[in-house]
ROSE-4610 file (N, C-alpha, C; in Angstrom, 1 decimal, always signed):
// ROSE-4610
residu = [M/M/M/T/T/T/S/S/S/I/I/I/A/A/A/L/L/L/D/D/D/I/I/I/A/A/A/Q/Q/Q/K/K/K/E/E/E/L/L/L/P/P/P/S/S/S/L/L/L/I/I/I/E/E/E/D/D/D/V/V/V/L/L/L/L/L/L/G/G/G/G/G/G/H/H/H/I/I/I/L/L/L/I/I/I/T/T/T/C/C/C/D/D/D/K/K/K/T/T/T/P/P/P/V/V/V/A/A/A/E/E/E/I/I/I/I/I/I/P/P/P/V/V/V/S/S/S/G/G/G/V/V/V/K/K/K/P/P/P/S/S/S/P/P/P/L/L/L/F/F/F/G/G/G/S/S/S/A/A/A/K/K/K/G/G/G/M/M/M/I/I/I/A/A/A/M/M/M/A/A/A/E/E/E/D/D/D/F/F/F/D/D/D/A/A/A/P/P/P/L/L/L/A/A/A/D/D/D/F/F/F/D/D/D/H/H/H/Q/Q/Q/L/L/L]
num = [1/1/1/2/2/2/3/3/3/4/4/4/5/5/5/6/6/6/7/7/7/8/8/8/9/9/9/10/10/10/11/11/11/12/12/12/13/13/13/14/14/14/15/15/15/16/16/16/17/17/17/18/18/18/19/19/19/20/20/20/21/21/21/22/22/22/23/23/23/24/24/24/25/25/25/26/26/26/27/27/27/28/28/28/29/29/29/30/30/30/31/31/31/32/32/32/33/33/33/34/34/34/35/35/35/36/36/36/37/37/37/38/38/38/39/39/39/40/40/40/41/41/41/42/42/42/43/43/43/44/44/44/45/45/45/46/46/46/47/47/47/48/48/48/49/49/49/50/50/50/51/51/51/52/52/52/53/53/53/54/54/54/55/55/55/56/56/56/57/57/57/58/58/58/59/59/59/60/60/60/61/61/61/62/62/62/63/63/63/64/64/64/65/65/65/66/66/66/67/67/67/68/68/68/69/69/69/70/70/70/71/71/71/72/72/72/73/73/73/74/74/74]
x = [-37.3/-36.5/-37.1/-37.2/-37.7/-36.5/-36.7/-35.7/-36.3/-35.4/-35.9/-34.8/-35.1/-34.1/-33.6/-32.4/-31.7/-32.5/-32.9/-33.6/-34.9/-35.6/-36.8/-36.5/-35.5/-35.1/-34.7/-34.1/-33.7/-35.0/-36.1/-37.3/-38.1/-38.0/-38.8/-38.1/-36.9/-36.1/-36.8/-37.6/-38.3/-39.2/-39.9/-40.8/-40.0/-38.9/-38.1/-37.5/-37.1/-36.6/-37.7/-38.9/-40.0/-40.2/-40.1/-40.2/-39.1/-37.9/-36.8/-36.9/-37.5/-37.7/-38.7/-39.6/-40.6/-40.0/-38.7/-38.1/-37.8/-38.0/-37.8/-36.3/-36.0/-34.7/-34.9/-34.2/-34.3/-33.0/-33.1/-32.0/-32.1/-31.1/-31.1/-30.3/-30.9/-30.2/-29.9/-28.9/-28.6/-28.4/-29.3/-29.3/-29.5/-30.4/-30.7/-29.6/-28.5/-27.4/-27.5/-27.5/-27.5/-26.3/-26.5/-25.4/-25.4/-26.5/-26.6/-27.8/-27.7/-28.8/-29.0/-30.3/-30.7/-31.2/-30.6/-31.0/-31.1/-31.9/-31.9/-30.6/-30.3/-29.1/-29.3/-28.2/-28.4/-28.8/-29.7/-30.2/-31.5/-31.8/-33.1/-34.2/-35.2/-36.3/-37.5/-38.2/-39.4/-40.4/-41.1/-42.2/-43.4/-44.0/-45.2/-46.3/-47.1/-48.2/-49.5/-50.1/-51.4/-52.4/-53.0/-54.0/-53.5/-52.2/-51.7/-52.0/-52.5/-52.9/-54.4/-55.1/-56.6/-57.0/-57.9/-58.5/-57.6/-56.5/-55.6/-55.8/-56.5/-56.8/-58.2/-58.6/-60.0/-60.1/-61.2/-61.5/-62.6/-62.4/-63.4/-64.7/-65.8/-67.1/-67.2/-66.5/-66.6/-65.4/-64.7/-63.5/-63.7/-64.8/-65.0/-65.8/-66.1/-66.8/-66.0/-66.6/-65.8/-65.1/-63.9/-63.1/-63.6/-63.5/-64.0/-63.1/-61.8/-60.9/-61.3/-62.0/-62.3/-63.8/-64.4/-65.8/-66.1/-65.1/-65.3/-65.2/-65.9/-65.9/-65.1/-64.4/-63.6/-64.4]
y = [-29.6/-29.5/-28.4/-28.7/-27.7/-27.0/-25.7/-24.8/-24.3/-24.4/-24.0/-23.3/-22.3/-21.6/-22.5/-22.3/-23.1/-23.1/-22.0/-21.9/-22.7/-22.7/-23.5/-25.0/-25.3/-26.7/-27.3/-26.6/-27.1/-27.5/-26.7/-27.0/-28.1/-28.3/-29.2/-30.4/-30.8/-31.8/-33.2/-33.6/-34.9/-35.0/-33.9/-33.9/-33.8/-33.1/-33.0/-34.3/-35.1/-36.4/-37.3/-37.2/-38.0/-37.6/-36.4/-35.9/-36.6/-36.6/-37.1/-38.6/-39.3/-40.8/-41.1/-40.1/-40.3/-39.9/-39.5/-39.2/-37.7/-36.9/-35.5/-35.1/-33.9/-33.3/-32.0/-31.7/-30.5/-29.7/-28.4/-27.5/-26.6/-26.5/-25.7/-24.4/-23.3/-22.0/-21.2/-20.4/-19.5/-18.1/-17.2/-15.8/-16.0/-16.8/-17.1/-17.7/-18.2/-18.8/-20.3/-21.2/-22.6/-23.1/-23.8/-24.3/-25.8/-26.5/-27.9/-28.5/-29.8/-30.5/-31.8/-32.1/-33.4/-34.2/-35.3/-36.2/-37.6/-38.5/-39.9/-40.6/-41.5/-42.3/-43.2/-43.3/-44.1/-45.5/-46.1/-47.4/-47.4/-46.4/-46.3/-45.9/-46.7/-46.4/-46.0/-45.0/-44.5/-45.7/-45.8/-46.8/-46.4/-47.3/-46.9/-46.7/-45.7/-45.3/-46.0/-46.8/-47.5/-46.4/-46.7/-45.8/-44.6/-44.5/-43.3/-43.2/-44.2/-44.2/-44.2/-44.0/-44.0/-42.9/-43.3/-42.3/-42.1/-42.8/-42.6/-43.6/-44.7/-45.8/-45.9/-46.0/-46.1/-47.2/-48.0/-49.0/-48.6/-48.8/-48.4/-49.2/-48.6/-49.3/-50.6/-50.5/-51.7/-52.6/-52.6/-53.4/-54.8/-55.4/-56.9/-57.2/-56.2/-56.3/-57.1/-57.9/-58.6/-57.6/-58.0/-57.1/-57.3/-56.3/-56.4/-57.3/-57.4/-58.3/-59.8/-60.1/-61.5/-61.8/-60.9/-61.0/-62.0/-62.3/-63.3/-64.7/-65.6/-67.0/-67.8/-68.8/-69.7/-70.7]
z = [+4.3/+5.5/+6.4/+7.7/+8.6/+9.3/+9.4/+10.0/+11.4/+12.4/+13.7/+14.5/+15.3/+16.1/+17.2/+17.6/+18.6/+20.0/+20.4/+21.7/+21.7/+20.6/+20.4/+20.3/+19.6/+19.4/+20.8/+21.6/+23.0/+23.7/+23.6/+24.3/+23.7/+22.4/+21.6/+21.1/+21.6/+21.1/+21.0/+21.9/+21.8/+20.5/+20.3/+19.2/+17.8/+17.9/+16.7/+16.3/+17.3/+17.0/+16.5/+17.0/+16.4/+14.9/+14.6/+13.2/+12.3/+12.8/+12.1/+11.9/+12.9/+12.8/+11.7/+11.4/+10.3/+9.0/+8.9/+7.6/+7.4/+8.4/+8.3/+8.5/+8.1/+8.4/+9.1/+10.1/+10.9/+10.8/+10.4/+10.4/+11.6/+12.4/+13.6/+13.3/+13.6/+13.4/+14.6/+14.6/+15.7/+15.0/+15.4/+14.8/+13.3/+12.9/+11.5/+10.6/+11.3/+10.6/+10.9/+9.9/+10.1/+10.9/+12.0/+12.9/+13.0/+12.8/+12.9/+12.2/+11.9/+11.2/+11.9/+12.1/+12.7/+11.5/+11.3/+10.2/+10.7/+10.0/+10.5/+10.3/+11.1/+11.0/+9.7/+8.9/+7.7/+8.0/+7.2/+7.4/+8.2/+8.8/+9.5/+8.5/+8.3/+7.4/+8.3/+7.8/+8.5/+8.5/+9.6/+9.7/+8.9/+8.2/+7.5/+8.5/+8.1/+9.0/+8.5/+9.4/+9.0/+8.5/+7.4/+6.8/+6.1/+5.9/+5.3/+3.8/+3.1/+1.7/+1.6/+2.7/+2.6/+1.6/+0.7/-0.2/-1.5/-1.5/-2.7/-3.8/-3.4/-4.4/-4.6/-5.9/-6.3/-7.3/-7.3/-8.2/-9.1/-10.4/-11.4/-11.2/-11.5/-11.4/-12.2/-13.4/-14.3/-14.2/-13.1/-12.9/-13.2/-12.9/-13.1/-14.4/-15.2/-16.4/-17.5/-18.3/-19.4/-20.3/-20.7/-21.6/-23.0/-23.8/-25.2/-26.0/-25.7/-26.4/-26.3/-25.3/-25.0/-25.4/-26.1/-26.4/-27.5/-28.4/-29.5/-28.9/-29.6/-29.3/-30.2/-29.7/-30.6/-31.3]
């Protein structure tokens, strides 16, 4: 959860809403005391970002090599 002062939140509201639409939660403070929270409306799911899993999946070099269990002949 992101915490932000009220005066800054007033100036940056459009970007804060964009963050919330992507699944974030914003805590608004006044004199370091929490006064409000911006959260997504229930039922709204964040949109998947194209390419967000890039580099997270790798395929082994021997992926298509024959398996040892199938090496015997009938």
